[in-house]
SEVEXKOL-406256 format. One line per field, with one value per residue: residue in one letter; chain; z, y, x of N, C-alpha, C in turn. Coordinates in Angstrom, 3 decimals. Each point is the difference from the previous one (the first is absolute). Layout:
BEGIN
res: c(a;...)
chain: c(A;...)
nZ: c(Z;...)
nY: c(Y;...)
nX: c(X;...)
caZ: c(Z;...)
caY: c(Y;...)
caX: c(X;...)
cZ: c(Z;...)
cY: c(Y;...)
cX: c(X;...)
This chain:
BEGIN
res: c(m;g;t;n;q;e;i;c;a;i;a;v;m;a;k;a;p;r;p;g;q;v;k;t;r;l;v;p;p;l;a;p;e;e;a;a;a;l;n;a;a;f;l;r;d;i;t;e;t;i;k;a;a;a;r;h;r;a;i;a;g;y;i;a;f;a;p;s;g;q;e;a;l;f;d;g;m;l;a;p;g;t;n;l;v;l;a;d;g;s;g;p;m;p;d;t;v;q;g;f;g;r;s;l;f;h;a;a;h;a;l;f;a;q;g;h;g;s;v;c;l;l;n;s;d;s;p;t;l;p;a;a;f;l;v;e;a;a;e;l;l;a;a;p;g;d;r;v;v;l;g;p;a;e;d;g;g;y;y;l;i;g;m;k;e;a;h;a;a;l;f;t;g;i;s;w;s;t;a;a;v;v;t;e;t;r;a;r;a;r;t;l;g;l;e;v;a;e;l;p;l;w;y;d;v;d;d;v;g;a;l;r;r;l;a;r;d;l;t;e;v;p;p;s;t;r;a;c;l;e;r;l;r;l;f;n;p;l;v;s;c;g;s;t)
chain: c(A;A;A;A;A;A;A;A;A;A;A;A;A;A;A;A;A;A;A;A;A;A;A;A;A;A;A;A;A;A;A;A;A;A;A;A;A;A;A;A;A;A;A;A;A;A;A;A;A;A;A;A;A;A;A;A;A;A;A;A;A;A;A;A;A;A;A;A;A;A;A;A;A;A;A;A;A;A;A;A;A;A;A;A;A;A;A;A;A;A;A;A;A;A;A;A;A;A;A;A;A;A;A;A;A;A;A;A;A;A;A;A;A;A;A;A;A;A;A;A;A;A;A;A;A;A;A;A;A;A;A;A;A;A;A;A;A;A;A;A;A;A;A;A;A;A;A;A;A;A;A;A;A;A;A;A;A;A;A;A;A;A;A;A;A;A;A;A;A;A;A;A;A;A;A;A;A;A;A;A;A;A;A;A;A;A;A;A;A;A;A;A;A;A;A;A;A;A;A;A;A;A;A;A;A;A;A;A;A;A;A;A;A;A;A;A;A;A;A;A;A;A;A;A;A;A;A;A;A;A;A;A;A;A;A;A;A;A;A;A;A;A;A;A)
nZ: c(110.670;1.051;1.256;0.220;1.231;-0.675;-0.302;-1.031;0.434;-1.284;0.221;-1.105;0.110;0.010;-0.888;0.248;-0.987;0.322;-1.197;-0.194;0.618;-1.047;0.201;0.772;0.402;-0.365;0.514;-1.235;-0.906;1.146;-0.421;0.807;-0.963;-0.858;0.709;0.154;-1.293;-0.211;0.856;-0.579;-1.165;0.462;0.514;-1.156;-0.717;0.755;0.018;-1.292;0.016;0.799;-0.797;-0.988;0.680;0.165;-1.185;0.422;0.483;1.319;-1.052;0.458;-1.114;-0.014;-0.147;0.315;0.081;-0.853;0.118;1.177;-0.024;-0.439;0.950;-0.403;-0.070;1.014;-0.057;-0.012;0.681;1.178;0.323;-0.312;1.033;-0.792;1.173;0.595;0.184;0.762;-0.789;0.481;1.031;0.058;0.998;1.263;0.020;0.191;0.615;0.337;-0.197;-1.099;-0.878;-0.991;0.945;-0.011;-1.326;-0.078;0.954;-0.580;-1.184;0.436;0.623;-1.080;-0.711;0.810;-0.041;-1.238;0.672;-1.092;-0.151;-1.283;-0.444;-1.276;-0.231;-1.069;-0.886;-0.697;-0.030;0.510;-1.151;-0.284;1.205;0.130;-0.088;-0.520;-0.350;-0.277;-0.608;-0.542;-0.258;-0.367;-0.685;-0.401;-0.184;-0.549;-0.326;0.996;0.937;0.550;-1.050;-0.892;-0.935;-0.793;-0.919;-0.189;-0.339;-1.309;0.329;0.885;-0.459;0.437;-0.586;1.068;1.046;0.695;0.916;1.253;-0.062;0.291;-0.299;0.768;0.618;-0.522;0.460;0.860;-0.386;-0.816;-0.884;0.151;-0.973;0.711;-0.476;1.080;-0.530;-0.837;-0.273;0.016;-0.715;-0.710;-0.027;-0.296;-0.865;-0.377;0.033;-0.599;-0.478;-1.148;-0.213;-1.028;-0.521;-1.089;-0.778;-1.162;-0.636;-0.090;-1.026;0.181;-0.357;0.232;-1.128;-0.956;0.567;1.186;-0.456;-0.537;1.131;0.643;-0.895;0.290;1.238;-1.259;0.043;0.690;-0.928;1.172;0.005;1.142;0.460;-0.475;0.400;1.122;0.041;-0.321;0.899;0.775;-0.621;1.160;-0.461;-1.280;0.296;1.057;-0.746;-0.914;1.074;0.021;0.425;1.296)
nY: c(55.367;-0.469;0.083;-1.242;0.503;0.415;-1.275;0.505;-1.094;-0.197;-0.735;-0.655;-0.012;-1.180;-0.643;-1.187;0.451;-0.763;-0.543;0.667;0.655;0.699;1.228;-0.755;1.244;-0.192;-1.121;0.033;0.764;0.151;-0.725;-1.055;-0.527;0.586;-0.357;-1.175;0.040;0.423;-0.915;-0.815;0.496;-0.109;-1.173;-0.232;0.506;-0.636;-1.061;0.234;0.170;-1.051;-0.627;0.493;-0.359;-1.105;0.574;0.149;-1.203;-0.181;-0.799;-1.092;-0.636;-0.497;-1.309;0.245;-1.208;-0.745;-1.330;-0.568;0.156;1.134;0.246;-1.211;0.035;0.738;-1.024;1.083;0.030;0.270;1.241;0.215;-0.777;-0.539;0.128;-1.178;0.037;-1.078;-0.077;-1.231;0.837;-0.715;-0.831;0.276;0.303;1.213;-0.674;1.273;-0.316;0.226;-1.010;0.890;0.436;-1.331;0.004;1.004;-0.500;-1.197;0.622;0.760;-1.026;-0.742;1.030;0.227;-1.323;0.411;0.776;-0.140;1.297;-0.334;-0.341;-0.199;-0.374;-0.534;0.299;-1.090;0.876;0.808;-0.550;0.826;-0.497;1.326;0.045;1.153;-0.887;-0.855;0.964;0.425;-1.272;-0.200;1.136;-0.356;-1.190;0.765;0.685;0.913;-0.837;-0.718;-0.799;-0.044;-0.550;0.526;-0.927;0.794;-1.121;0.100;-1.251;0.926;-0.639;-0.525;0.813;0.780;-0.643;1.116;-0.418;0.422;-0.732;-1.291;0.932;-1.003;1.073;0.370;-1.250;0.582;-0.943;-0.202;0.573;-0.908;0.557;1.062;0.787;-0.742;-0.592;1.011;0.020;-1.316;0.035;1.023;-0.643;-1.115;0.715;0.553;-1.253;-0.120;1.064;-0.678;0.906;0.340;-0.305;0.694;-0.976;0.408;0.107;-1.343;-0.695;-1.084;-0.875;-0.202;0.641;-0.491;0.691;-0.303;-1.249;0.190;0.562;-0.988;-0.800;0.852;-0.202;-0.094;1.300;-0.551;-0.943;-0.519;-0.100;-0.662;0.801;1.059;-0.488;-0.302;1.155;0.527;-0.742;0.285;1.095;0.635;0.904;-0.326;-1.300;0.453;0.836;-0.957;-0.782;-0.816;0.029;0.295)
nX: c(99.415;0.672;-0.501;-0.433;0.119;1.042;-0.157;-0.638;-0.593;0.259;-1.088;0.325;-1.312;0.605;-0.729;0.525;0.778;-1.034;0.103;-1.133;1.005;0.416;-0.506;-0.767;-0.257;1.257;-0.493;-0.503;0.606;0.680;1.019;-0.154;0.777;-0.817;-1.056;0.621;0.298;-1.248;-0.431;0.875;-0.448;-1.247;0.337;0.608;-1.000;-0.874;0.794;0.112;-1.318;-0.101;0.838;-0.747;-1.089;0.738;0.123;-1.245;-0.329;0.018;0.116;-0.583;0.348;-1.228;0.001;-1.279;0.518;-0.663;-0.031;0.067;1.325;-0.553;0.880;0.410;-1.313;0.425;0.845;0.770;-1.128;0.562;-0.260;1.282;0.249;-0.940;-0.591;-0.055;-1.316;-0.189;-1.087;-0.076;0.015;1.108;0.021;0.284;-1.289;-0.528;-0.965;-0.026;1.268;-0.693;-0.069;0.041;-0.833;-0.109;0.089;-0.880;-0.759;0.101;-0.123;-1.000;-0.550;0.291;-0.410;-1.026;-0.124;0.272;-0.831;-0.744;0.229;-0.068;-1.212;0.280;-1.248;0.555;-0.963;-0.266;-1.026;0.929;0.410;-1.009;-0.160;-0.116;1.308;-0.416;-0.945;0.980;0.668;-1.143;-0.288;1.257;-0.127;-1.199;0.548;0.940;-1.091;0.087;-0.406;-0.975;0.063;-0.974;0.760;-0.917;0.234;-1.047;-0.600;-0.016;0.309;0.404;1.039;1.142;0.890;-0.201;0.471;0.166;0.863;-0.157;-1.099;0.152;-0.884;-0.397;-0.501;1.147;0.093;-0.821;-0.842;1.023;-0.783;0.964;0.736;-0.375;-0.969;-0.237;1.071;0.233;-1.292;-0.057;1.116;-0.467;-1.160;0.687;0.721;-1.140;-0.486;1.195;-0.659;0.192;0.933;-0.762;1.185;-0.318;0.435;0.525;-1.151;-0.024;0.469;-0.753;0.921;-1.290;-0.341;-0.770;-0.985;0.525;0.061;-1.198;-0.357;0.597;-0.577;-0.992;0.444;0.437;-0.196;-1.005;0.030;0.378;1.332;-0.034;-0.954;0.602;1.167;-0.657;-0.630;1.170;0.618;-1.032;0.445;-0.036;0.849;0.161;0.146;0.692;0.664;-0.012;0.224;-1.010;-1.241;0.207)
caZ: c(-0.075;1.340;0.624;-0.547;0.556;-0.849;-1.380;-0.351;-0.819;-1.000;-0.434;-1.027;0.299;-1.254;-0.089;-0.877;-1.378;-0.612;-0.921;0.579;1.377;0.045;-1.064;-0.596;-0.633;-1.354;-0.766;-1.182;-1.286;0.103;0.476;1.359;-0.036;-0.336;1.188;0.967;-0.509;0.235;1.439;0.312;-0.475;0.951;1.229;-0.241;-0.110;1.279;0.914;-0.478;0.459;1.417;0.042;-0.394;1.126;1.072;-0.215;0.555;1.393;0.577;-0.361;-0.326;-0.830;0.287;-0.526;1.021;-0.951;0.334;1.231;0.590;-0.749;-1.414;-0.124;-1.152;-1.210;-0.172;-0.300;-1.237;-0.505;0.723;0.038;0.946;1.362;0.520;0.974;0.032;1.299;-0.166;0.398;-0.462;0.949;0.997;1.295;0.887;-0.214;0.517;-0.747;-0.763;-1.283;-0.898;-1.430;-0.405;1.145;0.724;-0.640;0.243;1.399;0.134;-0.566;0.848;1.276;-0.229;-0.295;1.246;0.839;-0.421;0.559;-0.811;0.675;-0.746;-1.007;-1.059;-0.765;-1.357;-0.855;-1.094;-1.207;-0.466;-0.435;-0.396;1.178;0.097;1.200;0.861;0.954;1.079;0.774;0.809;1.072;1.004;0.682;0.893;1.141;0.792;0.752;1.346;0.139;-0.614;-1.118;-1.065;-1.348;-0.975;-1.422;-0.529;-1.381;-0.699;0.146;1.357;0.917;0.148;-0.515;1.067;1.362;0.805;1.426;0.952;0.907;-0.650;0.622;-0.540;-0.390;-1.392;-0.883;0.591;-0.503;-1.300;-1.110;-0.952;-1.430;-0.364;-0.122;1.327;0.809;0.508;0.872;1.278;0.671;0.582;1.198;1.054;0.492;0.824;1.287;0.803;0.276;-0.838;-1.151;-1.281;-1.076;-1.251;-1.202;-1.173;-0.562;-1.079;-0.471;0.016;-1.228;0.491;-0.891;-1.411;-0.284;0.481;-0.835;-1.240;0.340;0.109;-1.335;-0.701;0.748;-0.291;0.518;1.449;0.385;0.319;-0.976;-0.013;-0.414;-1.428;-0.759;0.048;-0.876;-1.388;-0.299;-0.136;-1.069;0.599;-0.168;-0.948;0.274;1.164;-0.277;-0.959;0.297;0.346;1.394;0.944)
caY: c(0.352;0.194;-1.186;-0.395;0.864;1.195;-0.435;-0.438;-1.209;-0.022;-1.393;-0.336;-1.229;-0.749;-1.448;-0.520;0.123;-1.306;-0.008;-0.461;0.466;1.460;0.758;-0.923;0.757;0.343;-1.264;0.633;-0.390;-0.551;-1.367;0.040;0.281;1.417;0.760;-0.130;0.816;1.401;0.192;0.105;1.315;0.976;-0.059;0.618;1.451;0.581;0.003;1.057;1.259;0.124;0.319;1.410;0.809;-0.097;0.995;1.277;-0.201;-1.256;-1.007;-1.349;-0.685;-1.404;-0.738;-0.768;-1.039;-1.264;-0.793;-0.346;-0.925;0.380;1.112;-0.138;0.457;1.436;0.208;0.710;0.691;1.234;1.002;-0.370;0.497;-0.265;-1.085;-0.807;-0.289;-0.831;0.648;-0.912;0.004;-1.058;0.445;0.580;1.355;0.112;-0.730;0.951;0.294;-1.090;0.224;0.604;0.741;-0.822;0.175;1.371;0.124;-0.811;0.772;1.159;-0.459;-0.513;1.106;0.719;-0.854;0.225;1.269;1.168;0.977;0.135;-1.044;0.175;-1.200;0.487;-1.077;-0.421;0.221;1.380;0.185;1.387;0.863;0.844;-0.104;1.151;-0.359;-0.773;0.974;0.749;-0.879;-0.113;1.298;0.129;-0.896;0.462;1.183;-0.323;-0.364;-1.265;0.184;-0.988;0.556;-0.807;0.315;-0.539;-0.475;0.411;-1.009;0.011;-0.597;0.863;-0.567;0.102;0.375;0.226;0.105;0.008;-1.120;-1.008;0.025;-1.063;0.550;0.464;-1.149;-0.706;0.347;0.660;-0.761;-0.110;-0.172;0.750;1.443;0.613;-0.238;1.198;0.682;-0.708;0.155;1.352;-0.040;-0.728;0.868;1.073;-0.559;-0.104;1.347;0.267;0.893;-0.696;0.789;-0.700;0.229;0.156;-1.150;-0.707;-1.147;-1.349;-0.780;-1.300;-0.561;0.235;1.417;0.704;-0.411;0.767;1.354;-0.057;-0.165;1.282;1.016;-0.451;0.864;-0.138;-1.391;-0.186;-0.838;-1.444;-0.208;0.331;-1.067;-1.178;0.266;-0.060;-1.389;-0.753;0.651;0.305;1.379;0.197;-0.797;0.475;1.313;-0.089;-1.067;0.463;0.271;-1.029)
caX: c(-1.417;-0.521;-0.558;-1.298;-1.038;-0.059;-0.255;-1.346;-0.052;-1.074;-0.072;-0.985;-0.730;0.140;0.040;1.050;-0.495;-0.207;-1.140;-1.245;-0.125;0.098;-0.683;-0.970;-1.080;0.449;-0.025;0.578;0.583;1.345;0.202;0.552;1.444;0.153;-0.385;1.097;1.109;-0.349;0.124;1.429;0.448;-0.512;0.787;1.301;-0.137;-0.418;1.150;0.897;-0.583;0.364;1.439;0.132;-0.473;0.995;1.047;-0.463;-0.357;0.504;-0.991;0.479;-0.972;-0.283;-1.136;-0.710;-0.404;-0.652;0.000;1.285;0.833;0.092;0.937;0.894;-0.670;0.262;1.421;0.302;-1.188;-0.255;1.064;1.057;-0.158;-1.334;-0.044;-1.212;-0.585;-1.183;-1.253;-1.056;-1.111;0.145;0.478;-1.009;-0.486;-1.372;-1.024;-0.813;0.664;-0.351;0.208;1.269;0.523;0.976;1.310;0.437;0.410;1.212;1.109;0.278;0.546;1.355;0.914;0.235;0.839;1.379;0.449;-0.328;-0.844;-1.250;-0.178;-0.990;-0.319;-0.267;-0.500;0.886;-0.786;0.126;1.387;0.264;-0.070;1.203;0.837;-0.286;-1.057;0.624;0.775;-0.963;-0.480;1.058;0.101;-1.152;0.180;1.142;-0.402;-0.502;-1.398;-0.402;-0.922;-0.053;0.084;-0.723;0.059;-1.251;-0.035;-1.207;-1.053;-0.521;0.964;1.176;1.248;0.993;-0.350;1.193;-0.325;1.106;-0.241;-0.851;-1.325;-0.853;-1.301;0.056;-0.219;-1.133;-1.320;0.118;-0.599;1.105;-0.305;-1.200;0.202;-0.141;1.202;0.660;-0.954;-0.041;1.299;-0.016;-0.840;0.725;1.074;-0.569;-0.418;1.223;0.487;1.164;-0.093;0.076;0.601;-0.259;0.798;-0.868;-0.695;0.706;-0.776;0.559;-0.153;-0.443;-1.009;0.322;-0.148;1.193;1.125;-0.143;0.451;1.454;0.564;-0.099;0.745;1.360;1.056;0.075;0.255;1.419;0.705;-0.256;-1.392;-0.085;0.657;-0.863;-1.139;0.469;0.352;-1.247;-0.772;-1.290;-0.453;-1.108;-1.199;-0.732;-0.550;-1.094;-0.953;-1.339;-0.310;0.415)
cZ: c(1.373;0.574;-0.628;0.497;-0.865;-1.433;-0.161;-0.889;-0.968;-0.635;-1.015;0.384;-1.281;0.217;-0.845;-1.429;-0.731;-0.934;0.650;1.409;0.118;-1.207;-0.710;-0.664;-1.406;-0.916;-0.243;0.086;0.085;0.345;1.407;0.037;-0.321;1.191;1.062;-0.423;0.242;1.482;0.406;-0.435;0.937;1.259;-0.184;-0.012;1.326;0.995;-0.454;0.422;1.474;0.135;-0.374;1.139;1.124;-0.210;0.640;1.471;0.481;-0.157;-0.270;-0.752;0.329;-0.970;1.169;-0.738;0.658;-1.286;0.506;-0.885;-1.464;-0.249;-1.280;-1.293;-0.262;-0.390;-1.352;-0.547;0.536;-0.130;1.010;1.371;0.590;0.921;-0.097;1.440;-0.238;0.513;-0.494;0.964;1.045;1.330;0.811;-0.392;0.512;-0.890;-0.881;-1.370;-0.920;-1.451;-0.316;1.130;0.784;-0.603;0.231;1.427;0.257;-0.496;0.897;1.309;-0.168;-0.233;1.225;0.934;-0.379;0.432;-0.826;0.757;-0.696;-1.117;-0.999;-0.716;-1.328;-0.840;-1.119;-1.360;-0.612;-0.459;-0.393;1.183;0.117;1.303;0.970;1.019;1.186;0.884;0.925;1.159;1.115;0.784;0.994;1.248;0.882;0.867;1.370;-0.003;-0.724;-1.102;-0.871;-1.320;-0.945;-1.404;-0.644;-1.465;-0.624;0.178;1.403;1.020;0.310;-0.579;1.051;1.311;0.790;1.444;0.831;1.017;-0.706;0.734;-0.634;-0.499;-1.439;-0.985;0.482;-0.612;-1.317;-1.082;-1.132;-1.411;-0.399;-0.097;1.344;0.811;0.571;0.934;1.372;0.769;0.605;1.310;1.147;0.603;0.936;1.333;0.935;0.389;-0.819;-1.082;-1.271;-1.046;-1.297;-1.119;-1.177;-0.433;-1.108;-0.411;0.074;-1.381;0.427;-0.787;-1.426;-0.364;0.423;-0.816;-1.334;0.217;0.088;-1.375;-0.811;0.557;-0.182;0.637;1.501;0.453;0.267;-0.800;-0.025;-0.455;-1.482;-0.845;-0.033;-0.918;-1.471;-0.399;-0.223;-1.069;0.479;-0.346;-0.918;0.286;1.169;-0.233;-0.855;0.361;0.503;1.493;0.873;0.490)
cY: c(0.276;-1.300;-0.340;0.893;1.252;-0.321;-0.438;-1.238;0.124;-1.383;-0.177;-1.328;-0.831;-1.502;-0.405;-0.073;-1.335;0.051;-0.607;0.491;1.521;0.609;-0.858;0.735;0.479;-1.222;-0.401;1.523;-0.599;-1.485;0.073;0.333;1.467;0.885;-0.056;0.835;1.478;0.330;0.167;1.358;1.100;0.031;0.639;1.521;0.637;0.007;1.000;1.378;0.228;0.388;1.465;0.919;0.025;0.933;1.344;-0.084;-1.305;-1.061;-1.314;-0.730;-1.478;-0.543;-0.782;-1.106;-1.139;-0.828;-0.257;-0.999;0.348;1.141;-0.067;0.497;1.478;0.290;0.678;0.834;1.417;0.987;-0.428;0.635;-0.208;-1.220;-0.748;-0.185;-0.799;0.735;-0.840;-0.076;-1.085;0.594;0.666;1.426;0.065;-0.732;0.920;0.323;-1.201;0.357;0.564;0.801;-0.782;0.165;1.404;0.172;-0.770;0.783;1.168;-0.426;-0.467;1.128;0.870;-0.816;0.111;1.363;1.220;0.918;0.237;-1.030;0.448;-1.335;0.447;-1.139;-0.319;0.257;1.380;0.297;1.431;0.962;0.840;-0.208;1.135;-0.314;-0.759;0.899;0.779;-0.847;-0.111;1.301;0.192;-0.861;0.402;1.203;-0.409;-0.333;-1.284;0.275;-1.239;0.749;-0.958;0.524;-0.571;-0.393;0.362;-0.991;-0.073;-0.699;0.986;-0.714;0.030;0.294;0.099;0.258;0.031;-1.123;-0.971;-0.089;-1.073;0.540;0.497;-1.111;-0.853;0.469;0.730;-0.912;-0.100;-0.262;0.631;1.481;0.715;-0.017;1.286;0.779;-0.657;0.154;1.392;0.002;-0.712;0.887;1.068;-0.515;-0.189;1.366;0.395;1.026;-0.847;0.967;-0.775;0.459;0.206;-1.324;-0.632;-1.217;-1.299;-0.629;-1.416;-0.562;0.425;1.470;0.800;-0.379;0.727;1.437;0.065;-0.058;1.293;1.030;-0.197;0.867;-0.170;-1.409;-0.199;-1.149;-1.475;-0.310;0.282;-1.114;-1.251;0.179;-0.106;-1.436;-0.850;0.578;0.345;1.384;0.105;-0.838;0.540;1.361;-0.130;-1.037;0.574;0.183;-1.164;-0.799)
cX: c(-0.591;-0.532;-1.343;-1.133;-0.184;-0.407;-1.448;0.109;-1.175;0.001;-1.116;-0.648;-0.065;-0.095;1.201;-0.557;-0.102;-1.206;-1.234;-0.245;0.012;-0.709;-1.056;-1.160;0.385;0.031;-1.452;-0.150;1.399;-0.057;0.591;1.490;0.269;-0.351;1.098;1.203;-0.266;0.100;1.462;0.554;-0.486;0.865;1.373;-0.126;-0.394;1.156;1.058;-0.520;0.309;1.475;0.239;-0.446;1.024;1.185;-0.351;-0.399;0.613;-1.080;0.708;-1.100;-0.109;-1.046;-0.582;-0.743;-0.768;-0.032;1.412;0.752;0.196;0.994;0.824;-0.644;0.220;1.453;0.177;-1.132;-0.128;1.148;1.054;-0.231;-1.375;0.031;-1.325;-0.470;-1.279;-1.237;-1.168;-1.180;0.071;0.454;-1.093;-0.357;-1.425;-1.004;-0.832;0.597;-0.197;0.337;1.373;0.618;1.035;1.394;0.548;0.511;1.288;1.217;0.369;0.670;1.444;0.995;0.236;0.890;1.478;0.524;-0.306;-0.959;-1.319;-0.004;-1.059;-0.168;-0.582;-0.540;0.986;-0.640;0.186;1.426;0.345;-0.012;1.278;0.770;-0.289;-1.087;0.587;0.856;-0.930;-0.517;1.036;0.154;-1.150;0.162;1.174;-0.353;-0.532;-1.487;-0.338;-1.016;0.004;0.095;-0.712;0.245;-1.246;0.105;-1.349;-1.147;-0.581;0.865;1.116;1.214;1.086;-0.689;1.294;-0.374;1.277;-0.109;-0.934;-1.338;-0.881;-1.332;-0.017;-0.328;-1.180;-1.312;0.009;-0.580;1.019;-0.512;-1.334;0.355;-0.078;1.292;0.581;-0.929;-0.046;1.307;0.130;-0.789;0.707;1.089;-0.550;-0.513;1.193;0.553;1.208;-0.324;0.111;0.547;-0.141;0.921;-0.946;-0.638;0.839;-0.815;0.788;-0.184;-0.371;-1.183;0.329;-0.140;1.219;1.230;-0.032;0.477;1.522;0.646;-0.062;0.963;1.505;1.084;0.198;0.377;1.491;0.616;-0.365;-1.417;-0.152;0.605;-0.867;-1.207;0.395;0.322;-1.244;-0.928;-1.410;-0.540;-1.212;-1.229;-0.807;-0.632;-1.252;-1.061;-1.311;-0.169;0.482;-1.192)
């Protein structure tokens, strides 16, 4: 595949899949154990998508996880060849980086420290994300010149951020978990003089409305997520349930 400098690291930001700790906005209608099972299915499908993208570009797949010491919970859950890197926001970093930005910066810094020439950080909420988007991100980062790649999400956040350097400013002063995240990140990139390249808009499955949408989108749902939805008998109840 080449040296790490030639390889784009793509890491899924993920909590260890423990009931009550993941996909909490889906509880209810899901039970905590069901939400954790769905989270595990998402992780399998997203890491398989990264593996598929790696057939077209020099890409290495990772899970950037928290909390520390929970590595064993991912055993047998991920696509073969997926690596783990701690991203719990611990360790030294600029005081200006706060909230979820600490985990993002931690992940980026750790992956660049392994010698990767570029890094993409990916959410764990988009199991239907096409592999072609990840290929495009890696291609944009392989081109000459410094830039940031953003994958904007329909809720105003981003499903992916890609970079050639761990710029702390990209994670500084961001209103995390709001509709302003991608707008503020674009502004931070431009203050650094970085070109901003954007991938197509996509959606996150992080609330009941999005889960209902996923359940209707049967032809697009990847295998592990589909099997989990079918096992939990979520299709019809979610399609027909009332307002969120």
